[in-house]
C-alpha positions as CSV (number, residue, x, y, z in Angstrom):
1,M,119.7,153.4,103.8
2,S,118.8,155.4,107.1
3,K,116.0,157.6,107.3
4,K,116.5,161.7,106.5
5,Y,114.1,162.6,109.4
6,I,113.0,161.8,112.9
7,M,109.2,161.2,113.0
8,L,108.0,161.8,117.0
9,E,104.4,161.8,118.1
10,L,103.3,164.1,121.3
11,D,103.2,161.0,123.5
12,D,106.2,159.2,122.1
13,E,109.0,158.5,125.1
14,K,111.8,159.4,123.1
15,L,110.4,163.2,122.4
16,K,111.0,163.4,126.4
17,I,114.6,162.2,125.8
18,L,115.3,164.8,123.0
19,T,113.5,167.8,125.0
20,D,116.1,166.7,127.8
21,V,119.2,166.8,125.5
22,L,118.1,170.1,123.9
23,S,117.4,171.4,127.6
24,N,121.0,170.3,128.8
25,K,123.6,173.3,128.1
26,T,126.4,170.5,127.7
27,S,124.3,168.6,125.1
28,K,124.0,171.8,123.2
29,K,127.6,172.7,123.2
30,I,128.4,169.3,122.2
31,L,125.9,170.0,119.1
32,E,127.8,173.3,118.4
33,Y,130.9,171.6,118.4
34,L,130.1,168.8,116.3
35,A,128.3,171.0,113.7
36,D,131.5,172.4,112.0
37,K,133.6,168.7,112.0
38,E,134.1,165.3,113.2
39,A,135.5,164.5,116.8
40,S,136.0,162.0,119.1
41,E,134.9,161.8,122.8
42,G,138.3,162.8,123.8
43,E,138.5,165.7,121.5
44,I,135.4,167.0,122.4
45,S,136.6,166.7,126.1
46,N,139.9,169.0,125.3
47,E,138.4,171.5,123.1
48,L,135.4,172.0,125.1
49,K,137.4,171.5,128.8
50,L,134.8,169.3,129.8
51,P,135.2,165.8,132.0
52,A,135.4,162.8,129.7
53,N,132.8,160.6,132.0
54,T,130.2,164.1,131.3
55,V,131.4,164.2,127.6
56,N,130.5,160.2,127.4
57,Y,127.2,161.0,129.2
58,N,126.3,163.4,127.0
59,I,127.0,161.7,123.2
60,K,125.3,158.7,124.5
61,N,121.8,160.6,125.3
62,L,122.6,162.8,122.0
63,I,123.0,159.5,119.8
64,E,119.6,158.0,121.5
65,A,117.9,161.3,120.8
66,G,119.3,160.4,116.8
67,L,121.3,164.2,116.8
68,I,124.3,162.9,116.4
69,E,125.9,159.6,115.1
70,S,129.3,157.5,114.8
71,S,131.2,158.9,111.8
72,K,132.7,156.6,109.4
73,N,136.1,157.9,110.2
74,W,137.7,156.3,113.2
75,M,141.4,156.1,114.7
76,W,143.0,153.8,117.1
77,S,144.3,154.8,120.4
78,V,147.5,154.6,122.0
79,K,146.5,151.4,123.8
80,G,145.4,150.0,120.7
81,K,141.4,150.8,121.3
82,K,139.6,151.6,118.2
83,V,137.8,155.4,119.1
84,L,135.1,156.2,117.2
85,K,134.4,159.6,115.7
86,Y,130.8,161.6,115.9
87,K,129.4,163.8,113.8
88,V,125.9,165.7,113.7
89,A,123.4,163.6,111.9
90,N,121.8,165.4,109.0
91,K,117.9,164.8,109.8
92,K,114.9,166.6,110.3
93,I,112.9,166.2,113.3
94,I,108.7,166.2,112.7
95,I,106.6,166.5,116.0
96,S,103.3,165.4,115.1
97,P,100.2,164.9,117.2
98,K,99.5,161.6,115.3
99,N,101.8,159.6,113.1
100,S,100.0,159.6,109.7
101,N,102.0,157.7,107.1
102,T,101.0,159.4,103.8
103,V,102.8,156.7,101.6
104,K,100.5,154.3,102.9
105,S,97.3,156.4,103.0
106,I,98.1,157.4,98.9
107,L,98.9,153.8,98.1
108,G,95.5,152.9,100.0
109,A,93.9,155.8,97.5
110,L,95.1,154.2,94.4
111,I,94.2,150.7,95.1
112,L,90.7,152.1,96.0
113,T,90.5,154.2,92.8
114,G,91.7,150.8,90.9
115,I,89.3,148.9,92.5
116,S,86.2,151.5,91.5
117,A,87.6,151.4,88.3
118,F,87.2,147.8,87.7
119,I,83.9,147.7,89.4
120,V,83.2,150.9,86.7
121,K,84.2,148.6,84.0
122,I,82.0,145.6,84.7
123,Y,78.7,147.3,85.3
124,S,79.1,149.8,82.4
125,S,80.0,146.8,80.3
126,S,77.1,144.6,81.1
127,V,74.9,147.8,80.6
128,Y,76.4,148.7,77.6
129,Q,75.9,144.7,76.3
130,T,72.7,144.8,77.3
131,A,71.5,147.8,75.8
132,N,73.7,147.1,72.4
133,L,71.7,143.5,72.3
134,A,68.4,144.9,72.6
135,E,69.1,147.2,70.1
136,K,70.2,144.5,67.9
137,S,67.3,142.5,68.7
138,A,65.0,145.3,67.9
139,D,67.0,145.5,64.1
140,F,66.6,141.7,63.8
141,A,63.2,141.7,64.5
142,S,62.0,144.3,62.0
143,S,64.3,143.2,59.5
144,S,62.6,139.6,59.7
145,G,59.2,140.8,60.1
146,G,59.4,139.3,63.3
147,A,59.7,135.6,62.1
148,G,63.2,134.7,62.2
149,S,65.3,131.8,62.1
150,V,67.8,130.4,64.8
151,G,70.2,130.3,62.3
152,N,70.1,133.8,61.9
153,V,70.2,134.6,65.6
154,A,73.6,133.0,66.3
155,P,76.0,135.1,63.7
156,M,73.8,138.4,64.9
157,I,74.9,137.7,68.8
158,A,78.6,137.0,67.5
159,Q,78.7,139.9,65.6
160,T,77.1,142.0,68.8
161,T,79.9,140.6,70.6
162,V,82.9,141.6,68.5
163,S,81.2,144.9,68.0
164,N,81.3,145.4,71.7
165,S,84.4,144.6,72.5
166,I,85.8,146.9,69.7
167,N,83.3,150.2,70.2
168,F,82.7,149.9,73.9
169,P,82.9,153.0,75.7
170,Q,86.0,153.0,77.9
171,I,84.2,154.7,80.5
172,W,86.1,152.8,83.5
173,A,89.6,153.6,81.7
174,W,88.6,157.5,82.0
175,F,87.4,156.8,85.7
176,L,91.1,155.7,86.6
177,A,92.8,158.1,84.7
178,G,90.8,160.4,86.6
179,G,91.8,159.1,90.1
180,I,95.2,159.1,89.6
181,I,95.0,162.5,88.2
182,A,93.7,163.9,91.3
183,L,96.1,161.7,93.3
184,I,99.0,163.4,91.7
185,L,97.4,166.9,91.7
186,F,97.0,165.9,95.6
187,M,100.5,165.2,96.0
188,I,101.6,168.1,94.0
189,L,99.9,170.6,95.6
190,N,100.8,168.8,99.2
191,W,104.3,168.2,98.8
192,R,105.6,169.5,101.6
193,K,103.3,167.9,104.2
194,L,104.3,164.8,102.5
195,E,108.1,164.6,103.3
């Protein structure tokens, strides 16, 4: 599938070709003619009353600039040659000081948000487990009078690990969801710039 736009930077060589083509009166006549229908070089030459070599030269420049393209429709000449028909390329021309690939930048921001959420998950998990373990140790020490046996500590640590996995606050998930929502809002607010 071909792109629906032509993206050019100010220092792009193709921009020079495009400006040369658009400043050429013959090229503009051919573009105006092809705006209404598809036509071969011979048909363009006959209709616009232009020499065939002039039409051929301008067609090549228009194709190189990306303003016209060959059509799927073609015909056979009297001599048995395949004759191409041309049509205006339905593309937007975007001239930018710098080529910014917004899809890559949004994808990079999404990956960075995911990595940050993972780091938040690891950090908050270790902080929560440490705090919860200290609380359970204090409870155990106060309930046993400070002298607990090893047999009572092991079930308490196992219970702490299970309760951490069940009651762990999902801060990382909220962080990830917030990052994704912020990216979606950014894309909605700037959707015209992203096209």
